[in-house]
N, C-alpha and C positions, 0 to 999 in steps of 0.2 A: 587497456584496462578500463572497466567501467565500476563506478561507484554507485550503489544504491543505498538509499536511507530513507528512514522514516522518523517523523517526529510526532510528539503529542502536541496537537493545535491548542489546547489549554495550557498546559504547563512550559510548552517548547521543548521539552525534554526529549534529547535524541534517543530514540527506542532502538533504532538499528542503524548501523552504518557499515556496510560490507563492500568490499573489492571483488569483482568477478571478472572472468575473463571475455564473458559476453553478456548482451544486453537482451535476455530472453525473457518472455512470460514465465518459464518453469524456475528460473532463477529467482526472480522477483517475488512469486509465490512462496517459495521455499525460505527466504529470508523472512517474508511476511508472516508466515505461519510458526517461525523460531520465535518472533515477538509476540505473536498472539499466545504462544504457549507459556512464555514467560511472564507476560504483562495483562493477559486478556484479551477479549476480542472488543474492538471499539465500536461504537454504535454507527459512526459514518468515517469513510475514508475519502480524501480528496486527492485526486493525481490529474496528470495532464492525460491528453487523448492517444498516447503511445500505446502502441501493439504490445510492449512488454508490461503493461499494467491491465490487460483482459482477464488472465487468471485471477486476480485479485479481486476484479470486480465481481467475477462469476462467483467467487469464494464468498464475498460478502453478501450478495442476494440470495446465495444459497443457504446463508447461516442465520441471515438478519430479516429475510423475508422481501418480496417484492414491494414496489410503492412505497419504501420506506426512507427512501434517498440514501440506502446503505453505501453506495459508491457515486461520487461527485465528480465529474471531470471539469476542468478549466486550464486556462493558460498556466504555463510552468510558473510564471512571474507570481502567480497568486497562492501557489502551493503551501508557501511557508505561513 
């Protein structure tokens, strides 16, 4: 079981927390889009450099535009 989660960087509110049977980009994107539909699209998303986050990165660049730092990557310890 893999747990996927997203928090608001300002309020620290847990936006989504889901358990899944696999760690794939499509599952992460599905969970992310459900949160976007409920809370709105963030201006930026920060994640680690894992392949499971690629679709979210593409989604953010497509929806927010290039050269806006819409998706930022860093070490996992800094994602909180």
